Residue frames as a rotation matrix with the C-alpha (Angstrom) as fourth column:
UNK 1
0.568 0.823 0.000 0.00
0.823 -0.568 0.000 0.00
0.000 0.000 -1.000 0.00
UNK 2
0.295 -0.539 -0.789 2.92
0.227 -0.762 0.606 2.33
-0.928 -0.358 -0.102 0.62
UNK 3
-0.738 -0.556 0.381 4.02
0.460 -0.001 0.888 1.88
-0.493 0.831 0.257 -3.00
UNK 4
-0.081 0.803 0.591 0.53
0.962 -0.092 0.257 2.78
0.261 0.589 -0.765 -4.19
UNK 5
0.715 0.333 -0.614 0.47
0.555 -0.805 0.209 5.94
-0.425 -0.490 -0.761 -2.06
UNK 6
-0.174 -0.873 -0.455 3.87
0.136 -0.479 0.867 6.97
-0.975 0.089 0.202 -3.42
UNK 7
-0.760 -0.069 0.646 2.83
0.632 0.156 0.759 6.25
-0.153 0.985 -0.075 -7.02
UNK 8
0.357 0.931 0.082 -0.45
0.933 -0.359 0.010 8.12
0.039 0.073 -0.997 -6.46
UNK 9
0.542 -0.207 -0.814 1.54
0.274 -0.873 0.404 11.14
-0.794 -0.442 -0.417 -5.25
UNK 10
-0.552 -0.831 0.066 3.97
0.283 -0.112 0.953 10.94
-0.784 0.545 0.297 -8.20
UNK 11
-0.612 0.320 0.723 1.35
0.777 0.074 0.625 10.89
0.146 0.945 -0.294 -10.93
UNK 12
0.522 0.849 -0.082 -0.99
0.850 -0.511 0.128 13.36
0.067 -0.136 -0.988 -9.27
UNK 13
0.080 -0.586 -0.806 1.94
0.319 -0.751 0.577 15.77
-0.944 -0.303 0.127 -8.87
UNK 14
-0.862 -0.335 0.380 2.15
0.437 -0.110 0.893 15.71
-0.258 0.936 0.241 -12.69
UNK 15
-0.071 0.936 0.344 -1.59
0.926 -0.066 0.371 16.40
0.370 0.345 -0.863 -12.88
UNK 16
0.573 0.271 -0.774 -1.34
0.670 -0.699 0.250 19.28
-0.473 -0.661 -0.582 -10.42
UNK 17
-0.437 -0.819 -0.372 1.60
0.337 -0.533 0.777 20.77
-0.834 0.214 0.508 -12.32
UNK 18
-0.745 0.253 0.617 -0.43
0.622 -0.069 0.780 20.80
0.240 0.965 -0.106 -15.56
UNK 19
0.332 0.931 -0.150 -3.44
0.912 -0.276 0.304 22.24
0.241 -0.238 -0.941 -13.71
UNK 20
0.318 -0.290 -0.903 -1.28
0.556 -0.714 0.425 24.95
-0.768 -0.637 -0.066 -12.14
UNK 21
-0.754 -0.657 -0.003 0.37
0.349 -0.405 0.845 25.91
-0.557 0.636 0.535 -15.43
UNK 22
-0.475 0.667 0.573 -2.98
0.723 -0.075 0.687 26.12
0.501 0.741 -0.447 -17.21
UNK 23
0.502 0.610 -0.612 -4.31
0.857 -0.447 0.256 28.15
-0.118 -0.654 -0.748 -14.29
UNK 24
-0.175 -0.681 -0.711 -1.40
0.396 -0.710 0.582 30.54
-0.902 -0.180 0.393 -14.81
UNK 25
-0.918 -0.207 0.338 -2.07
0.377 -0.191 0.906 30.75
-0.123 0.959 0.254 -18.56
UNK 26
-0.528 0.804 0.273 -5.88
0.353 -0.084 0.932 30.98
0.773 0.588 -0.240 -18.50
UNK 27
-0.655 0.359 0.665 -6.91
-0.742 -0.469 -0.478 31.78
0.140 -0.807 0.574 -14.97
UNK 28
-0.768 0.462 0.443 -9.84
0.108 0.776 -0.621 29.82
-0.631 -0.429 -0.647 -13.58
UNK 29
-0.680 0.487 -0.548 -11.74
-0.733 -0.438 0.520 30.24
0.013 0.756 0.655 -16.87
UNK 30
-0.748 0.374 -0.548 -13.33
0.178 0.909 0.377 26.84
0.639 0.185 -0.747 -16.22
UNK 31
-0.875 0.431 -0.220 -15.46
0.156 -0.180 -0.971 28.52
-0.458 -0.884 0.090 -13.53
UNK 32
-0.454 0.741 -0.495 -18.03
-0.854 -0.521 0.004 29.27
-0.255 0.424 0.869 -16.24
UNK 33
-0.683 0.150 -0.714 -18.58
-0.320 0.818 0.478 25.56
0.656 0.555 -0.511 -16.93
UNK 34
0.297 0.807 0.510 -21.77
-0.948 0.185 0.259 24.07
0.115 -0.561 0.820 -15.63
UNK 35
-0.141 -0.406 0.903 -21.27
-0.610 0.754 0.244 20.59
-0.779 -0.517 -0.355 -14.14
UNK 36
0.693 0.446 0.566 -22.84
0.138 0.688 -0.712 18.90
-0.707 0.572 0.415 -17.21
UNK 37
0.867 -0.437 -0.238 -20.24
-0.410 -0.355 -0.840 20.61
0.283 0.826 -0.487 -19.41
UNK 38
-0.060 -0.891 0.451 -17.47
-0.980 0.139 0.144 19.30
-0.191 -0.433 -0.881 -17.17
UNK 39
0.172 0.216 0.961 -18.93
-0.181 0.966 -0.184 15.80
-0.968 -0.142 0.205 -17.51
UNK 40
0.971 0.217 0.103 -18.89
0.069 0.160 -0.985 16.24
-0.230 0.963 0.141 -21.29
UNK 41
0.448 -0.884 -0.132 -15.22
-0.857 -0.383 -0.344 17.28
0.253 0.268 -0.930 -21.19
UNK 42
-0.253 -0.491 0.833 -14.40
-0.698 0.689 0.194 14.09
-0.670 -0.532 -0.517 -19.30
UNK 43
0.577 0.567 0.588 -16.49
0.039 0.700 -0.713 12.16
-0.816 0.434 0.382 -21.83
UNK 44
0.883 -0.299 -0.361 -14.41
-0.444 -0.284 -0.850 13.58
0.152 0.911 -0.384 -24.69
UNK 45
-0.047 -0.976 0.212 -11.17
-0.998 0.038 -0.046 12.54
0.037 -0.214 -0.976 -22.99
UNK 46
-0.201 0.020 0.979 -12.38
-0.412 0.905 -0.103 9.01
-0.889 -0.425 -0.174 -22.14
UNK 47
0.824 0.537 0.181 -13.80
-0.032 0.363 -0.931 8.53
-0.566 0.761 0.317 -25.64
UNK 48
0.594 -0.689 -0.416 -10.45
-0.744 -0.274 -0.609 9.50
0.306 0.671 -0.675 -27.16
UNK 49
-0.328 -0.712 0.620 -8.64
-0.864 0.492 0.108 7.03
-0.382 -0.501 -0.777 -24.89
UNK 50
0.183 0.485 0.855 -11.01
-0.086 0.875 -0.477 4.27
-0.979 0.014 0.201 -25.95
UNK 51
0.950 0.159 -0.268 -10.60
-0.257 -0.089 -0.962 5.21
-0.177 0.983 -0.043 -29.60
UNK 52
0.188 -0.964 -0.188 -6.80
-0.948 -0.128 -0.290 5.05
0.256 0.233 -0.938 -29.28
UNK 53
-0.309 -0.252 0.917 -7.01
-0.623 0.782 0.005 1.72
-0.719 -0.570 -0.399 -27.48
UNK 54
0.504 0.617 0.605 -9.17
0.079 0.664 -0.743 0.25
-0.860 0.422 0.286 -30.25
UNK 55
0.988 -0.053 -0.145 -7.48
-0.154 -0.232 -0.961 1.82
0.017 0.971 -0.237 -33.29
UNK 56
0.523 -0.852 -0.010 -3.93
0.656 0.395 0.643 1.54
-0.545 -0.343 0.765 -31.92
UNK 57
-0.340 -0.589 0.733 -3.10
0.897 -0.436 0.066 4.69
0.281 0.680 0.677 -33.88
UNK 58
0.288 0.367 -0.885 -3.07
0.615 -0.779 -0.123 8.38
-0.734 -0.509 -0.450 -33.04
UNK 59
0.204 -0.179 0.963 -3.16
0.889 -0.378 -0.258 11.19
0.410 0.908 0.082 -35.59
UNK 60
0.740 -0.015 0.673 -2.72
-0.249 -0.935 0.253 13.86
0.625 -0.354 -0.696 -32.93
UNK 61
-0.183 -0.982 0.051 0.55
-0.393 0.026 -0.919 14.11
0.901 -0.188 -0.391 -31.00
UNK 62
-0.361 0.036 0.932 -0.92
-0.933 -0.027 -0.360 13.60
0.012 -0.999 0.043 -27.53
UNK 63
-0.636 0.088 -0.766 -1.45
-0.105 0.974 0.200 10.00
0.764 0.208 -0.611 -26.45
UNK 64
0.241 0.785 -0.572 -3.37
0.441 0.436 0.784 8.30
0.865 -0.441 -0.241 -23.68
UNK 65
-0.372 -0.482 -0.794 -1.28
0.913 -0.033 -0.408 9.62
0.170 -0.876 0.452 -20.77
UNK 66
-0.996 -0.020 0.084 -2.29
0.007 -0.988 -0.154 13.30
0.086 -0.153 0.985 -21.20
UNK 67
-0.265 0.964 -0.017 -5.93
-0.293 -0.064 0.954 12.29
0.919 0.258 0.300 -21.59
UNK 68
0.169 0.261 -0.951 -5.86
0.769 0.569 0.293 10.50
0.617 -0.780 -0.104 -18.22
UNK 69
-0.788 -0.459 -0.410 -4.32
0.612 -0.658 -0.440 13.67
-0.068 -0.598 0.799 -16.75
UNK 70
-0.793 0.544 0.274 -7.21
-0.324 -0.758 0.567 15.62
0.516 0.361 0.777 -18.26
UNK 71
0.112 0.857 -0.503 -9.73
0.202 0.476 0.856 13.27
0.973 -0.197 -0.120 -16.64
UNK 72
-0.216 -0.255 -0.942 -8.10
0.964 0.099 -0.248 13.75
0.157 -0.962 0.225 -13.23
UNK 73
-0.946 -0.264 -0.190 -8.08
0.297 -0.939 -0.173 17.53
-0.133 -0.220 0.966 -13.62
UNK 74
-0.572 0.808 0.140 -11.59
-0.398 -0.423 0.814 17.84
0.717 0.410 0.564 -15.03
UNK 75
0.038 0.564 -0.825 -12.85
0.593 0.651 0.473 15.48
0.804 -0.507 -0.310 -12.32
UNK 76
-0.484 -0.285 -0.827 -11.46
0.855 -0.353 -0.379 17.83
-0.184 -0.891 0.415 -9.70
UNK 77
-0.975 0.209 0.079 -12.89
-0.171 -0.925 0.339 20.83
0.144 0.317 0.938 -11.56
UNK 78
-0.259 0.933 -0.251 -16.25
0.036 0.269 0.962 19.04
0.965 0.240 -0.103 -11.51
UNK 79
-0.020 0.195 -0.981 -16.06
0.941 0.335 0.047 18.61
0.337 -0.922 -0.190 -7.75
UNK 80
-0.844 -0.315 -0.434 -15.17
0.446 -0.862 -0.241 22.29
-0.298 -0.397 0.868 -7.33
UNK 81
-0.809 0.575 0.119 -18.08
-0.293 -0.571 0.767 23.31
0.509 0.585 0.631 -9.54
UNK 82
-0.034 0.810 -0.585 -20.46
0.487 0.525 0.698 21.12
0.873 -0.261 -0.412 -7.55
UNK 83
-0.248 -0.142 -0.958 -19.28
0.964 -0.137 -0.230 22.84
-0.099 -0.980 0.171 -4.36
UNK 84
-0.747 -0.208 -0.632 -19.21
0.274 -0.962 -0.008 26.43
-0.606 -0.179 0.775 -5.60
UNK 85
0.537 0.832 0.136 -21.70
0.445 -0.143 -0.884 26.36
-0.717 0.535 -0.447 -8.45
UNK 86
-0.099 -0.568 0.817 -20.72
0.992 -0.120 0.037 27.79
0.077 0.814 0.576 -11.80
UNK 87
-0.041 -0.020 -0.999 -19.96
0.374 -0.927 0.004 31.48
-0.926 -0.374 0.046 -12.27
UNK 88
0.879 0.374 0.296 -20.38
0.423 -0.324 -0.846 33.98
-0.221 0.869 -0.443 -15.08
UNK 89
0.654 -0.741 0.149 -16.83
-0.531 -0.590 -0.608 35.25
0.538 0.319 -0.780 -14.64
UNK 90
-0.061 -0.751 -0.657 -13.54
0.448 0.568 -0.691 34.13
0.892 -0.336 0.302 -13.18
UNK 91
0.565 0.476 0.674 -14.38
-0.347 -0.604 0.718 34.66
0.749 -0.639 -0.176 -9.53
UNK 92
0.944 -0.331 0.009 -11.57
0.124 0.378 0.917 32.89
-0.307 -0.865 0.398 -7.67
UNK 93
0.410 -0.884 -0.225 -7.84
-0.889 -0.443 0.118 33.42
-0.204 0.152 -0.967 -7.50
UNK 94
0.211 -0.469 -0.858 -5.31
-0.464 0.724 -0.510 30.88
0.860 0.506 -0.065 -8.67
UNK 95
-0.779 -0.545 0.310 -4.33
-0.499 0.239 -0.833 30.36
0.380 -0.804 -0.458 -5.05
UNK 96
-0.213 0.798 0.563 -7.91
-0.812 0.176 -0.557 29.53
-0.544 -0.576 0.611 -4.03
UNK 97
0.606 0.414 -0.679 -8.33
-0.760 0.554 -0.340 27.23
0.235 0.722 0.650 -7.04
UNK 98
-0.202 -0.779 -0.593 -5.18
-0.376 0.621 -0.688 25.32
0.904 0.084 -0.418 -6.06
UNK 99
-0.759 0.011 0.651 -6.35
-0.646 0.103 -0.756 25.12
-0.076 -0.995 -0.071 -2.46
UNK 100
0.299 0.940 0.166 -9.64
-0.836 0.341 -0.430 23.57
-0.460 -0.010 0.888 -3.60
UNK 101
0.431 -0.245 -0.869 -7.76
-0.639 0.598 -0.485 21.31
0.638 0.763 0.101 -6.02
UNK 102
-0.623 -0.780 -0.058 -5.52
-0.470 0.433 -0.769 20.02
0.625 -0.452 -0.637 -3.24
UNK 103
-0.468 0.527 0.709 -8.49
-0.771 0.148 -0.619 19.36
-0.431 -0.837 0.338 -0.96
UNK 104
0.628 0.762 -0.158 -10.31
-0.731 0.509 -0.455 17.28
-0.266 0.401 0.877 -3.55
UNK 105
0.159 -0.663 -0.731 -7.13
-0.564 0.547 -0.619 15.47
0.810 0.511 -0.287 -4.56
UNK 106
-0.795 -0.416 0.441 -6.65
-0.583 0.325 -0.745 14.50
0.167 -0.849 -0.501 -0.91
UNK 107
0.034 0.900 0.434 -10.27
-0.809 0.280 -0.517 13.32
-0.587 -0.333 0.738 -0.77
UNK 108
0.671 0.170 -0.722 -9.67
-0.664 0.572 -0.482 11.14
0.331 0.803 0.496 -3.85
UNK 109
-0.337 -0.886 -0.319 -6.50
-0.525 0.458 -0.717 9.71
0.781 -0.074 -0.620 -2.31
UNK 110
-0.655 0.153 0.740 -8.30
-0.700 0.246 -0.671 8.84
-0.285 -0.957 -0.054 0.93
UNK 111
0.486 0.874 -0.001 -11.09
-0.768 0.427 -0.477 7.13
-0.416 0.232 0.879 -1.01
UNK 112
0.385 -0.450 -0.806 -8.50
-0.598 0.543 -0.589 5.23
0.703 0.709 -0.060 -3.05
UNK 113
-0.673 -0.704 0.228 -6.82
-0.601 0.340 -0.724 4.09
0.432 -0.624 -0.651 0.18
UNK 114
-0.270 0.672 0.690 -10.09
-0.755 0.297 -0.585 2.91
-0.598 -0.678 0.427 1.70
UNK 115
0.735 0.587 -0.340 -11.10
-0.662 0.513 -0.546 1.00
-0.147 0.626 0.766 -1.43
UNK 116
0.053 -0.796 -0.603 -7.62
-0.628 0.443 -0.640 -0.47
0.777 0.413 -0.476 -1.87
UNK 117
-0.678 -0.239 0.695 -7.85
-0.727 0.360 -0.585 -1.79
-0.111 -0.902 -0.418 1.67
UNK 118
0.092 0.852 0.516 -11.18
-0.609 0.458 -0.648 -3.48
-0.788 -0.255 0.560 1.00
UNK 119
0.911 0.320 -0.261 -10.39
-0.383 0.418 -0.824 -4.70
-0.155 0.850 0.504 -2.53
UNK 120
0.452 -0.811 0.371 -6.74
0.267 0.520 0.811 -5.69
-0.851 -0.268 0.452 -1.93
UNK 121
-0.190 -0.578 -0.794 -5.51
-0.526 -0.623 0.579 -3.50
-0.829 0.527 -0.185 -4.80
UNK 122
0.174 0.362 0.916 -7.43
0.506 0.765 -0.399 -5.50
-0.845 0.533 -0.050 -7.39
UNK 123
0.862 0.181 -0.474 -6.91
-0.230 -0.693 -0.683 -2.57
-0.453 0.697 -0.556 -9.80
UNK 124
-0.062 -0.982 -0.180 -3.32
-0.767 -0.069 0.638 -3.72
-0.639 0.177 -0.749 -10.34
UNK 125
-0.638 -0.127 0.760 -4.60
0.195 0.928 0.319 -6.89
-0.745 0.352 -0.567 -12.05
UNK 126
0.477 0.879 0.013 -7.07
0.305 -0.152 -0.940 -5.03
-0.824 0.453 -0.340 -14.24
UNK 127
-0.165 -0.434 0.886 -6.51
0.984 -0.014 0.177 -4.18
-0.065 0.901 0.429 -17.88
UNK 128
-0.891 -0.205 -0.404 -6.07
0.184 -0.979 0.092 -0.56
-0.415 0.008 0.910 -18.94
UNK 129
-0.766 0.636 0.095 -9.12
-0.018 -0.168 0.986 -0.89
0.643 0.753 0.140 -21.18
UNK 130
-0.083 0.749 -0.657 -11.20
0.882 0.362 0.301 -1.69
0.463 -0.554 -0.691 -18.10
UNK 131
-0.516 -0.131 -0.846 -10.28
0.613 -0.746 -0.259 1.65
-0.598 -0.653 0.465 -16.52
UNK 132
-0.981 0.136 -0.139 -11.44
-0.194 -0.696 0.691 3.38
-0.003 0.705 0.709 -19.69
UNK 133
-0.470 0.855 -0.221 -14.69
0.265 0.375 0.888 1.43
0.842 0.359 -0.402 -19.80
UNK 134
-0.124 0.403 -0.907 -15.37
0.990 0.106 -0.088 2.05
0.060 -0.909 -0.412 -16.11
UNK 135
-0.778 -0.164 -0.606 -14.75
0.243 -0.969 -0.050 5.78
-0.579 -0.186 0.794 -16.54
UNK 136
-0.868 0.492 -0.068 -17.16
-0.245 -0.305 0.920 5.82
0.432 0.816 0.385 -19.49
UNK 137
-0.237 0.804 -0.546 -19.75
0.681 0.538 0.496 3.93
0.693 -0.254 -0.675 -17.43
UNK 138
-0.326 0.056 -0.944 -19.35
0.848 -0.424 -0.318 6.46
-0.418 -0.904 0.091 -14.60
UNK 139
-0.967 -0.010 -0.256 -19.80
-0.101 -0.902 0.419 9.27
-0.235 0.431 0.871 -17.13
UNK 140
-0.587 0.800 -0.121 -23.07
0.008 0.155 0.988 7.76
0.809 0.579 -0.098 -18.39
UNK 141
-0.105 0.514 -0.851 -24.24
0.957 0.286 0.055 7.31
0.272 -0.809 -0.522 -14.80
UNK 142
-0.638 -0.212 -0.741 -23.36
0.506 -0.840 -0.195 10.94
-0.581 -0.499 0.643 -14.11
UNK 143
-0.949 0.315 -0.021 -25.21
-0.208 -0.574 0.792 12.14
0.237 0.756 0.610 -17.20
UNK 144
-0.281 0.885 -0.372 -28.28
0.478 0.465 0.745 10.19
0.832 0.031 -0.554 -16.09
UNK 145
-0.131 0.174 -0.976 -28.12
0.972 -0.170 -0.161 11.70
-0.193 -0.970 -0.147 -12.60
UNK 146
-0.884 -0.227 -0.409 -27.64
0.161 -0.968 0.190 15.18
-0.439 0.102 0.893 -14.14
UNK 147
-0.758 0.649 0.064 -30.73
-0.039 -0.143 0.989 14.65
0.651 0.747 0.133 -16.31
UNK 148
0.160 0.797 -0.582 -32.64
0.695 0.328 0.640 13.92
0.701 -0.507 -0.502 -13.09
UNK 149
0.400 -0.080 0.913 -31.32
-0.328 -0.943 0.061 17.12
0.856 -0.324 -0.403 -11.44
UNK 150
-0.519 -0.796 0.311 -29.20
-0.611 0.090 -0.787 15.08
0.598 -0.598 -0.533 -9.06
UNK 151
0.138 0.663 0.735 -32.08
-0.967 0.250 -0.044 13.06
-0.213 -0.705 0.676 -7.63
UNK 152
-0.538 -0.291 -0.791 -31.38
-0.463 0.887 -0.011 9.36
0.705 0.360 -0.612 -7.10
UNK 153
0.611 0.791 0.002 -33.29
-0.490 0.377 0.786 6.64
0.621 -0.482 0.618 -5.30
UNK 154
0.967 -0.252 0.022 -30.39
0.164 0.691 0.704 4.52
-0.193 -0.678 0.709 -4.08
UNK 155
0.482 -0.820 0.309 -27.26
0.772 0.230 -0.593 5.51
0.415 0.524 0.744 -5.96
UNK 156
-0.140 -0.656 -0.742 -24.34
0.766 -0.546 0.338 7.67
-0.627 -0.521 0.579 -4.96
UNK 157
0.718 0.477 -0.507 -24.31
0.165 -0.824 -0.542 11.19
-0.676 0.306 -0.670 -6.32
UNK 158
0.925 -0.348 0.155 -22.36
0.057 -0.274 -0.960 12.98
0.376 0.896 -0.234 -9.00
UNK 159
0.463 -0.790 0.402 -19.50
-0.882 -0.458 0.115 13.73
0.093 -0.408 -0.908 -6.62
UNK 160
0.303 -0.319 0.898 -18.91
-0.353 0.837 0.417 10.03
-0.885 -0.444 0.141 -5.92
UNK 161
0.819 0.032 0.573 -18.82
0.479 0.512 -0.713 9.32
-0.316 0.858 0.404 -9.64
UNK 162
0.798 -0.580 0.167 -16.28
-0.366 -0.685 -0.629 12.11
0.479 0.441 -0.759 -10.23
UNK 163
0.296 -0.704 0.645 -14.09
-0.880 0.061 0.470 10.71
-0.370 -0.707 -0.602 -7.44
UNK 164
0.462 -0.088 0.882 -14.22
0.125 0.992 0.033 7.24
-0.878 0.095 0.469 -8.98
UNK 165
0.945 -0.124 0.304 -13.34
0.294 -0.092 -0.951 8.65
0.146 0.988 -0.051 -12.42
UNK 166
0.586 -0.766 0.264 -10.36
-0.778 -0.623 -0.082 10.45
0.227 -0.157 -0.961 -10.89
UNK 167
0.181 -0.545 0.819 -9.11
-0.668 0.543 0.509 7.29
-0.722 -0.639 -0.265 -9.23
UNK 168
0.681 0.047 0.731 -9.52
0.407 0.805 -0.431 5.07
-0.609 0.591 0.529 -12.30
UNK 169
0.903 -0.384 0.195 -7.58
-0.025 -0.500 -0.866 7.68
0.430 0.777 -0.461 -14.29
UNK 170
0.385 -0.785 0.485 -4.88
-0.917 -0.268 0.294 7.73
-0.100 -0.558 -0.824 -11.61
UNK 171
0.406 -0.215 0.888 -4.62
-0.109 0.953 0.281 3.93
-0.907 -0.211 0.364 -11.85
UNK 172
0.872 -0.068 0.485 -4.11
0.487 0.230 -0.843 4.25
-0.054 0.971 0.233 -15.60
UNK 173
0.734 -0.625 0.265 -1.46
-0.495 -0.760 -0.421 6.93
0.465 0.178 -0.867 -15.06
UNK 174
0.358 -0.609 0.708 0.35
-0.732 0.287 0.618 4.79
-0.579 -0.740 -0.342 -12.49
UNK 175
0.566 -0.119 0.816 0.47
0.329 0.940 -0.091 1.81
-0.756 0.320 0.571 -14.85
UNK 176
0.862 -0.236 0.449 1.72
0.394 -0.248 -0.885 3.95
0.320 0.940 -0.121 -17.74
UNK 177
0.691 -0.583 0.427 4.14
-0.630 -0.776 -0.039 6.03
0.354 -0.242 -0.903 -15.65
UNK 178
0.237 -0.586 0.775 5.67
-0.750 0.397 0.529 3.06
-0.617 -0.707 -0.346 -13.86
UNK 179
-0.427 -0.460 -0.779 5.91
-0.893 0.350 0.283 0.98
0.143 0.816 -0.560 -17.03
UNK 180
-0.557 0.264 0.787 3.52
-0.298 0.821 -0.486 -1.66
-0.775 -0.506 -0.379 -15.79
UNK 181
0.185 0.640 0.745 1.54
0.670 0.473 -0.573 -1.50
-0.719 0.605 -0.341 -19.02
UNK 182
-0.895 -0.446 -0.018 2.01
0.258 -0.548 0.796 -0.06
-0.365 0.708 0.605 -22.45
UNK 183
-0.274 0.839 -0.470 -0.76
-0.529 -0.540 -0.655 2.02
-0.803 0.069 0.592 -24.06
């Protein structure tokens, strides 16, 4: 479990660095996104990963690794948007955005630790394509919950789905980053 925590920290540090640099370039322009738009951004990234997995060919320079980073970062943006609501302008500083980012990243790590305890790190034996499919399933669940204005009878909410998407993407990043699997 210590190795997993260290690997989690390594790959999410890469995610945070990208988030921070984009925050510097664009500000928190994502604050205008409604949660459904964030879900659609994650959908685009997961669909591209699946397409690359199936076609085994990319016509755009970026591969699967940056798309998993995008899923982590948009998942955290989604959680922030659920907390704050969307805005019509950039209404938070970069420092506040990073503070929120770090809080939700820690929440995802704690959830990952709890689930790894209960599931004995079963994710390590899973195929990369399963992470992609599970993320897509979580996206479709989220879209369904969004169409019902967040009302569910028995299921977890949108936030739980975003957290799961983040963690599946982190698992993919760990496998790619540590050379455990090739894209």
